[in-house]
N, C-alpha and C positions, 0 to 999 in steps of 0.2 A: 640194363642198357649200357652200352660201351661208353667209356669216358670220352668227353669232348676234347681230346688232346689236340692242341693247336700247335702244330709243328710245320707250318708252311715254309717250304724252302725258298719262297720268293722274298721273304723279309730278311734283310741283312742286319745283323747286329741287334736283333730284337728277341733274343732267347729269354731274357729276364721278363720282358713284357708278355711274351707268349705264355710263360709259366704262370704269371699272374692271371691271365685270362683262362688258362687251363683250370686253375683252382676255382676261379669264379664260376665257371659253368658246371664244374663238378659239384660245387656247393648248391647251385640252383637246382640240380637234379633232385636233391633231398628236400630242400625247404624254400626255394626261391632266393634270389639274391639280386643286388643292384650295385652298379659301379659306374663311376664317371671318369673317363680319361681326360686329363687336362694337359695342356702344353702349348707352346708357341705355334703360330701359324706355320704350316708346312712341316711340322715335326714328325708327321706320320700317323696321326690319330686315325684318319680315314682309312689308311692302309691296314692298320690293326683291326678296325671294324670290318673291313672287307675279309681279312683273314679269318676273323671270328665267325663271320656269316658263312663262309665256305665250309669250314671245318665243323661247325655246329650242325649245319645241314647234313653233312655226311654222317654225323654221330646220331642223327635221329631227331634233332630239333626242327621245329617249323620256324623259319626265320621271317620276322615281320620288321620291315625297315621303315623308319620315319625320318624325314629330312626337314630340319628347320629352315624357314625362309624369312629373310629380313622384311620382305614386302607383305608378309602375312602375319607378322608378329603381333600386330594390333587387332587381328581378327580372331575372335574367340573360337576355340576348338578346331582351328584349321589343321593343326598337326594331328590331333586325335582322329580327325576324319580320315586321314591317310590309313590309320590302323583299322578303323571301322569299315572302310571300303574293302579291305582285304578279308574281313571276317563277316561281311554282310550276310552271307548265307546262313550263319548261325544265330543271327539276332531273332528271327521269328520263333525259335525254339525256347527262348527265355520266357520267364513269367511275364504276364501282360504288361505290368507297370514298368518293368525293366526294359522290355522291348520298346515300349512307347517312349521311354526316356532317351534311349539311344537313337531312335528315329527322329526325335526332336533335335538332338545334337547334330544329326546329319542334315537337318533342314527338310526332312521328309514328312514332317507333321506340323500341323498348325499350332500345336501346343508350344509354349516357351520351354526351353531346357530346364530341367529341375536343378536344385541346388547341387553344388559340386560333390557333396558326400554321396548323394543318391546316384549321380553320374558315375562316380568312382566305384560304388558298389555294383552298378550295372556292368561297367567295363570289366571289373574283376570276375563277376559271374560269367561273362562271355568268355574271358580268357581261361578261366578254370574249366568251363565246359569244353572249350576247344582243346585244351591240354589233355583232358580225360579221353577225348575221342581220337586225337591225332598224335599225341605225344607231347613232350616238353616244348615250351615256346621260348624263342630268343627275340626279345624286343630290342632293336638296335637303333639308336637315335643319334644321327649326325647333326652337327651344328646345333647343339642343345641351347645355346644362347639365343637362337632365333626362333625357338619354339614359343608359341603364344602362352600367356600366363595361365589361362584356363587349362590348356592341355598339359602344361608343365605341372600344375598342381595335381591333376589327376594322376599323371604318370609318377610323380614323386610320391604320392600317397601309396600307390601300388608298390613302388619300389621299397618303401619302408614297412610294408605290411608283413607281419610275421606269419600270415596264413595265406600267402600268395600261391603256394603250390609250386610245381616244377616250372617256374617262369623266371627267366633271367632278363634283367634290364641292363643294357650296356649302352652308355652314351659317351659323347665326346664334346668338349667345349674348349674353346681357345682361352688360354690364360689371359686374365685381364678383362675378359668379357663377362658382363653380368648375366649369370645363368640361374634361373629359378631352381633348376634341378640341382645345381651345385650348392645352393644356399639353404637347402632344407634338410641337410643331415645325411645325404647319401654319401657313402665312402668315395673317396677320390684317389686316383693314382696318376701321378705326374709322369708323362712321357718325356724323357729327357732327350736332348740332341745326341746323335751318334758320336762315339769317340773317333779319333783320327783313323784308327785301324779299320773300323767298320765303314767309315766314310770313304776311305780309299778303295776298299773292296767293292762298295756299291758303285762308284763311278767306273772302276775298271770293268765290272760286270756289264754295265749298260753301254759303256763306250770303250770297247776293247782296243780300238785303234789309237786312242788318245795317248800322247806322250806322257811319260811319268812326271816330267817337270810341270807340264800344263795341269796334269791331274793334281799335283801337290798344291799348285796355285789355287785351283778351284776349291780344294778341300779347305785350305786356309781361309778363303773368302767366305765359304758357306758356313763355317763354324758348326758343322754337324747337322745342319738343317737338311733333311732328305729332299724336300721340295726344291730347295736351291741347288742341291747337288745334281738333281736330275734336270732342272730347267736351265741353269746357267750355261751348260754347254750348247743349248739349242741354237742361239744366235751365232755361235762360232762356226766359221767355215772349216772345210777340211784342212786347209793350210794352217790355220790357227790351232786346230786340235792336234795336229801332228808336229807342231812347233816349227813349221816351215815359214810361218808368218808370225809377226809380233802380236802378242795379246794386248788389249787395251791397258793403259796404265792403271786405271781404277775400275774396279767392278763393284759398284755400289749395290749391295744385296737387294734392298727393297725396290729400288728403281729398276734393276734388271728384271726382277720377277714381274713387276707390273708391265714392263715393256714386252716381255715374252708373251704374257697372256694377251695383251692388247694386240700384238702382232698376229698371233694365231687366230684370234677372233676376226681381226680386220681382213685376213686373207680369205675369209669365207664369202660366198656369194651373198648379195644383198637379201635375197629371199630367205636364205638360211639365217642370217642375222635377225631378220624380222621374226622368224619363228622362235629363235632363242629369246628374243626380247619379250615376246608373248609369254613364253614359259617362265621367265624370270619374274615378270610382274604378276602372273597368275599364282605362281608359287605352289600349286597343288601337285604338279607333275603329271596331271591327267592328260593323256593324248587326245581324248575326245573333245576337250575344251579347246586345245590348239587347233584341232581339225575344224571346228565350227568358227573359231575366231579368225582363222587364216583366210585371206582372200586371194592367195596365190593359186595359179593354175595347177601346180603339182601337189598341192595339199601337203601332207607330212613327208612326201618324198624330198622336200627341201632340207630335211634334217640329215640326209646321208653325208654331205661334206663334213658336218660337225662330228658325226660318228667316226668317219675315217680319220679325222684329225685327232681323235681320242679325247674330245672335249665333253661329249655326252655319251650316255648309254641308253638305247631305246629298247624297251622290252615290249614287243608287240603283243605277246600273250597276256601280260598283265595290264597292258594299256598305259604304261608309264614311261616317263622320261626322267633321267637322273643326270645331273651335272657331275662330272668326275671330280671336280674340285670347286670349292666355293669361290675361289678367285676368278674362275671363269665367268661366274655371274657378275662379279664386279666389273670385269673387263667388258662384258656385254653392255652394261649400263654406262660405263665410261665412254664407250664408242658410239652410243646412241645420241641422237639429237633430241632436243626438247619436243620438237614436232613429232618425231618418231615415237617418243614415249607417250605423248598425248594420243596419237593414233592407236597405239596398243591398248591404252586404257579404254578408249571409246569402243574398240572392237570387243574387248572382254565384257564391257558393260552391256553391249548389245545382245550378248548371249545369256544374260542373267535376267530373271523375272522382275517385273515391277515390284517395288517394295523391298527388294533384297538389300541388305546392308552392304554386301560386297558391291552391288551395282552402284549404290550411292557413293561409295568410296572411290570406285574407278572413275565415275563421272566427276567427282571432286578433283581427282588428280589430272583429269583431262581438261579441266576448265582453264580458260585464259581470262583473267580479270574477274570482276564480280559476276555472279550468276545466281539470282534470287531463287530460281527453281531448284538448282542443285543444293544451294545453301539450306533450303527448307527440307530437302530429302536428308541431308547430312544432320540437320537438327533433330529430325525424328530418329535417325540412327543413333545419335548420341544418347537419347533417353532410353531406347531399347537396350543399349549397352549398359546403361546405369541400372536398369531393372534386373539385368542379369548379374549385378553385383560388381561390375568392373568400372568403378568410378573414375579411375585414372584414364582409361581409354575414352570414357564419356567426355571428360574435360578436354582431352586432346582433340576430339571430334568437334566439340563446340567451338574451340578456338579456330579450327579450320573453317567451320561454317561462318564464323564472324568475318574471316578474311574474304569469303565469297559473297558477303552481304552487300547489296548495292546501295542501301540507304543507311544513313547514320543511325536511325532508330533501331533497325534490325541488328546492325553491328554492335551497338551499345548494349542491346538486350542480351545478345549471346555472350558478350564479354562479361556482363554482370552475372549471368547465370554460371559461367565458368568460375568466376570469383566466389560466388555463393557455394557451389559444390566444393571448391577447393578449401574454403574456410571451414566448412562443416563436415566434410567427409574425407577428402584425400589428405588434408592436414598440412598445408604449408602457408601459414599466414604471411610469410615474407613476400609472397608473390601477389597477395590479394590487393594490396594498395596499388601496384602497378596496373593490374587489370582494371580496377575501378577508375584510375586516372585515365586510362585509355578509353574506357567507356564514356567518361565524362567529356573527353575531347570529341568523341564521335557524335555524341548527342547530349549537349548540356542539359536538355530538358528531362533526360532520363535518369538523372542522379538519384531521384527519389523512388525509382522502381522498386518492386518487391525484392527482386534478386539483389540489387545494389544495396538496399537497406539491410538485408539479412547479412550480406558480407561485411558491410560497414559496422553493424552491431557486434559481430564476432570480433572484429579488430578492436572496437572500443572496449569490450569486456576483458580482452587479454592485454590491452595496452594502458593508456593513461585516461581512458574515458571512465564514465560512471554508469551505474545501473539505471538511473532515471533517464539519462540521455539516450541510452540504448533502448529503453522501454518506449519512450516517446517516438523514437525513430521507427521502430517496428510497428507500433500501433498505428501511426500515421500512414505508413506504407500499406498496411493491410486494409485499413479503412478506405483508402483511395484507389486501391487496385481494381482494375477492370478486367473481368473474366472474358477471354476470347471464346469463340464458339466451340473449338475443338477441346480445349481444356486439359487433356491428359498430361501433356508435357509440362504445362504450367502447374498442375497438381503437385509435381515433384518439388518445384520451387516453393509452393505454398506450404508444403510439408516441412521444408527446411526452415521457412520463416517461423512456423509455429514451434518447431523444436527449439529454435534459438530463443524465441520469446518465452518458452516454458523454462529454459535454463536461466534467463534473466529474472523471472519471477522467483525461482528457487533460490538463486544466490542472493537476490535482493532481500528475501526473507520477510517481506511485509505483506499482509493480507490484501491491501488495496491493489497491489500489483496483480495478484491472482484474480481479483474481482474484474479488473479491466480486461484481463485475458479471457475470462469466461464470456464477458459481454461481447467482445469483438468476434469470438468464435461463433456465438449464436447468430450474430448478424451476417458474418461473412463466410461461414463455412460452406464450401462448394458441395453440391450434391454427390460428387464422386468420391468425397473423402471417406476413408476407410473407418473401421470400427475400433481402431486402436486408441484414438485420442481420448475418448471417455475413460478408457482403462487407465491411461497414464494420469489423467486428471484425478481419478478416484484413488488409485493405489499408490501413486507417487506424490501427487500434489497435496492431497488431504486424506491420507489413509486412515486417520483416527475416526473420521466422520463419514467417509464415502468409499472406503475400500470394499466393505462387505458386498454391496450389490454387484461389483464387477469382478469378484474373485473367480466365479465360475468361468467367465469369459477369459480371464487371465490364465487360469489353469489350462484351458483349451489351447490358448496361444503358446504357452510354454511347451505343452506336449507336441505341438507341431513345429517347433524350432528346427528339428532335424531335417525338415524339408524346406526351410526358408533360405532363399538365396540372397535376399536383400539385406545387406549389413545394417542399413538404417532401421529397418523393421526389427532385426535381431536386437539392436541396441534399445529400441523403444520398449520391447517386451521385457528385456532384462532390467531396464531402468524401473519399469513398473513393479518389478519383483523385489526391489531392493529393501523396502521397509516392511514388506509383508512376508518375508522369509521364503520366497520362491526362487532365489538365485541358484541353489544347487541344480535345479532343472535346466538352467540356462548355461551351465558350464561349457559343454562341448560346443555349443553355438558361439559363445563368446571366444573360445579358443580359436575357432575358425576365423573370426574377425581379426584377432590378434595376429594369427599366422599370415593372413592376407596383408595386413599392415607391414609386417616384417618383410614380405616379399615385394613391397613397393606399391601396395594397394591403398585402401582407405585408412590412412594413418590417424586422422583425427578420431575416427571411431575406434581404431585399435587402442589408442591411449585411454579412451573412456572405458572400453571393454576391459583393459588391463586393471584399471582401478576398481571396476565392479567386481572382478574376480578377487582382487586383493581384499575388498571388504568382506566377501564371502569367506575368504581364508582366515580373516581375523575372527569372525564369528565361530569358525570351525576349529580354532586353536592352532592353525598352521602359521604361526607368527614368523618363522624364518622365511616361509614362502611370501608372506606379506612384504617383508623387507626386500626380497629379491625382485618381486614383481613391481613394487613401487620404484625401486632403483632404476629399472629399465624404463618404466613409464615416465619418470621424471627426466631421464636422459632424453627421451623423445620430446617432452615438453620444452626442454631447453633448446633443442635443435630447431624445433618448428615454431617457437614463440607462443606456446599455449600456457601462459602464466596463470590464468584463472583455473584451467583444468588441473594444473599442477597442485592447486590448493587441496584437492581431494586426496591426492597421493601423500601430501605432507601430513594431512590430518590422520591418515591411517598409520603413518610412521610415528606420529605423536602418540597415538593410542598405545602402540606397542612399547614405546619408550616409557610412557607413564605406567603401564601395567608391569613392566619389568624393573621399575625402580630407577630408571635413568632420568632423574629429575632435571638435570641440566639440559639434556636433549629435549625433553618434553617442554620445558619452559621456552627454550630457544624457538622451537617450532610454533608454539602458541603465540609468542610475541611476534614472530614473522607473519603469521596469518592475520593478526590484528593490525599490524602496521601497514600491511599491503591492502587489507580489505576495507578499513575504516574510511580512507579518503575516497573510495570508490562506491561507498554505500552498500557494501557486500555484507549484509547482516548474517548470512549463513556462515561466513568465516569467523564472526564473533562467537557463534554457537559452537563451531568446531573448537575454537581456542578454549572456551569455558569447559567444554566436555573433557578435553585433555587435562586441563588444570585440576578439575574436580576429581577425575580418576586418579591422578597422581596424589592428591590430598587424601583420598580414601585409602589408598595403599599405605600411606604413611600414618594412618589412623588420626589424621588431622580433620576430624569431622566438622568442626566449626568452619574451617576454611572451605571444605567441600560444600557445606550448606550455603554459605555466603555466595559462592560461585553459581550454584545451581538455582538459587532463589532469583537470580537475575533472568533466568530462562523459564522458570516454572512458577505458575500461580496455583497454590494448593486449591483443589476443588475444581480446576478448569483444565480441559485438554484443548489447547489453542487450535484454531483452524489454520490450515495451510502451514503447519509446522511439523513436517513428518519426523523430524529429529526427536520430537518429544517422546516417541515410542521407544527410543534408545536410552532415555534418561530416567525411566521409571524406577528401576532398581537402585540406581545411584542416589536419587532424591530420597527414596524411602529409607535407605540405610543412613544417609546423612541426617535426615530429620529425626529418625528414631534414636540414633546414637547421641543426639544433642537434646534429647528429651522434648522434642517437638512432635510427639506422636499424633496429635490431632491433625497437624499438617499432612503427615504421611497418610493417615487414614482418609482424609478428605481427597487427597490426590488419587488414591487407589479407588475410592468410591466413584470418582469421575471417570476413571478408566472402565469400571464395570458398567456405569450408565451408558457409556458409548459402545458397549459390547466389544471392546477391543480384544479380550481373550479369545473371541471366536475367529479372529483373523488367522491365527497360527498357533500351533502347540507351544512354540517358544514364548509368544506373548502371554499365553495362558499360564505357563510356568512362572514367568516373571511377575505376573499379577498376583498369583497365589503367594509367591515368596514375599512380595512387597507388602501384601496385606498381613502376612504373618509377622513381618518385622514391625509393622505399625501397631501391633497389639501390645499394649503397655502392661496390662495387669497379669497376664498369664502367657504360657507358651502354647501357641496354637499348633499342636502336633499334627492335626489333620492337614492344615494348609502346608506346613513345611514338608510333611511326608508326601503329600500330593505333588508338590513342586518337584521334589527330588526324584519321585517315581514317574515323572512325565515320560511317556514313550518317546524314545529317540533323544533323550536328554544329552546323551554322549556327543551329539552333534554340536553342542554349544558348551564345551568343557569349562571355559572361564566362568560363564554365568552359573553353571551348575555347581562348580566348586565354591563360588561365593555364597551360594545358598547353603551348601553344606557347612561352610565356615560359620555363617550366621546362626544356623540351627545349633551347631556344636557349641558356640559361645554361650547361647542361652541355656543349653542343657548343663554345661559345666557350672555356670553360676547358680543353677538350681540344684546343685549337688548330685546331678545324675551323671556321674563320671563315666560309667561304663558305656552308656548310650552316646555320650558326647564324643568319646574316643573314636567310635566307628565313623562318625561324620567328619571329625577333625582329621583323622588319618586319610580319609578319601580326599578331603580338600587339599591337604598337604601334598599328597602324591600328585594330584593334578597340577597344582601350582608349580611344583618342582619340574614337572615335565614341560610346562609352558615356559619356564624360566622367569616366572612372576615372583621375583625375589621378595619384595615387600609383603606380598600376600602369603608367601611361604613363611616368612618370619612371624606374621600374625598367627597363622595356624600352628606353627611350632611353639610359639609362646603360650598359646592356649593349652596345648598338650603338656607342656612342662608344668604349667600352673595346675594341671589336673594330676600331676605326679608321674607322667609318662616320659621317660628319657627319650630325647630326640637327637639323632646324630647331627652334630654341628657341621658347619662348612668344612670342606677338606682341609686338613691341617697343612701348614707350610713349615717345612723343616729348615733348620739352619745349623750348621756345624754338627750335623748328626743328631740334633735334638729337636723334638716337637715343640714349637713355640707355645702351643696351647697347653703343653704339659705343665707349664708354670702357673696356669690360671685355673681357678675354680670353675665349675660348670656355669654359674651365674656370671662370673667375670667374662667367660668366653662369649656368651650371648651378648652381653652389654658391649663388649669390644667389637664384635661383628657389626652390630647396629650403629655404633658410634663411627666406625670406619666408613659407613655409607653416607655419613653427613647428618644423621639425625641429632636433634638436641636431646638434652637430658630429659626434658618434659615428654618429648615424643617417645623416647625409649621407655620411660616410666609407664606411659599409657599402654604400650604394647605388652610390657611384661607384668603389668598390674603391680608395680612397685611405686614407691614414692620417689620424686626427683632427688631427694637427699640420699636415698639408698643407692640410686644409680650413680650419683657423684662419688660416693664412697667406693663403689666397685671400680669406677674408672681411675680414681687416684691410685688404687692398688695395681691396676693393669699398667698404668704409666710407669710406676716404680719397677715392676717386675720386668717389663720389656725395655726399660731405659729409654723412654720417649717422653717428650714434653708437650706434644700437641696432637690433635686428631689427625693432622696430615702425617705426622711421624708415626702415629698408630697405624694408619692405613698402609704406609710403606713397610712397617715392621711385619704386618700380617701377610703382605703380598710379595715381599722381596724374594727372589729366587735363592736357591741354595748356593753357597759360595763354592 
């Protein structure tokens, strides 16, 4: 196929930009490509899109154009429907479920649209099939900043797909405008203003009679903006253009442009302006809608003056109207009266079916003052939007419904619901208080409503409140809540109330909180409630005792996440998976939630999804990823005031710090968790802190300290109810108890785990239970248990746990004089610890290998003056120096190296003398100082 060479002679000064587009479409012929043009208003982006459309069509591409509309930006899939309308004839040929998915998006099916991934896949299948049948496709998107979120997400995913086929996506977005397509990684090219030479050439070409002096004045004022260059001359009469009359002293660019557009629109007949207003507010560009909504005697004939004025282009064959420049739409709106806009909205609403969200929105925009009937329609539309996964648009719609509510009760209810969704889903607690205050002013009796209580509880948990107050507030609201007859929209609020109460119980960390949760659910759970709540209670609330009966249901839910559009439900399934090792199956769904948050969607859920993925990465040994994800998540928490949620991210960073031997950072995080959590009754944060401190102590071989810390959380022989974190402490407690000669405690705890059948929950928990039982055995080495744990299928998915088991087995084998067997496991442990960067654990493994007579490469030597500093030291002195430089005491070093503290002290005295230092701080500097 011939190259799509873009050499339009009509574009002045754009050879570089045309070359970029040339390469873009040539690339698309081979493997698909996406590009966004950016630049200031009027810089010529639309002209470049037009040139691209013309030349790609000549080169064999099928051109499909999409136009963003500011008045449809809040309507899901409005832009995508422009594409689907052009390709409608190919939809029936797709596989049944894909065809049904696209018909649902078009509003031609009673089914709700599927989740965005399924829609994206269906659109890609349609485009690929079309490209195969008709040749390469060029998707050209103008005003990308006004494309609705759902459409932008689909188009952006297609644009980034490496398997898109011969499909080119080219969009344009004004610099400074928030564009989802620009924010998701699609390459951008900035269209710069024309230089003075090209600007002068453009004006001379379009206005050949203009005097050179006038032309230079306009070029200077326009500063290379092609739109200004072409429009500024329009209000000048012939005398001014030919310099027979004086030009105005000041030509303010933005005002002149606005006046030009307003003047041209104002010169149109009233019937034409009404049609243009309908087209602007409709936003679809479909002529048949204008035909039905127009009440003029000439029908669409009224568009002719706008066509002749060059403001619009009407394609009768395609049945579409396009504005030649977006500022024309702004001018149409600026010149319309409020009554004319209300008439247009009513006319458009009259052409839409009952129950249509578009109809409800048009009626809302047409309303003057309170209108309970329209407010109710908009209320329903808000929750339909929420169930499609667009919580931001749902809240905006609820706020408009509150404005239209005639009674204080309805206004307060809708404001409180907006606050509830904002606190729990979209994620800006800073606005919640204002919404609740406004709700209280509208109806003081409604401050205890379920929605208001849920929003207030979220504020308390993340502010200065405490767990017990939040718990009482929610329990009281749920107990006194009255269920209306319709129920479905209220079900969403009830779900948020239960989700908030569940987190109150988890972070409170006391069984009695969970008991009251279960009691109120039994009494007040509505019949329409889904089947997810029992799964959350079993797998997340009390997994040690109640996970097994719900695991089949959970596995089914995890498998279905790729079709799940509701981010709240995605989070609920992933949360249930946390302690039962099902998070890997939730990764892609959680990433969708995070991407949605980054794009301005459900930020509260995105934060929690980020920390769930970080926890999964910690278990999987991707510790650098943990730090990157938690850094981003904690930044969001800081921005949106989610201080309690931030504790989970800090806990994960504390685990990495402890495992890697950064004791100072681990202590600082643990102290911060306790100091913030204790006054608020957040027992889970004390568990987090003790876990971090115990892991740090285990790495340092301070087993007494580790046992002391864990003993505050663990009662040997018991697996506490409603303490899911107990599943993560088994190996730590078994090692600490065994290494302090408390084997009976370790054995009792393992026996409790086996009685509860916890190993049946997951292969990882089975591996840890076998290893813990092997560690608890005092009289002999239980080779069967150790080897069963090490040989667990898929054990490489949990590298830190696995390496710790190898280390424990290797330690026992070495002390039993089975050096050859010990080395195999110690080598495996050391390699894994080094890959993870778990320095204290690497030192433990290396010490065991040295004690068995195996030389181990020390840390990278640091040279000074051309000499290796380590060359001065004996091998034992080197190891002792390395450990001392990390801050360990002589006793701790002796424990690791199986030496006496007196021997360690002698080694260090020799090290200090050879390196000419007098303190451990000086030793650290000597070992890490750069070469001079």
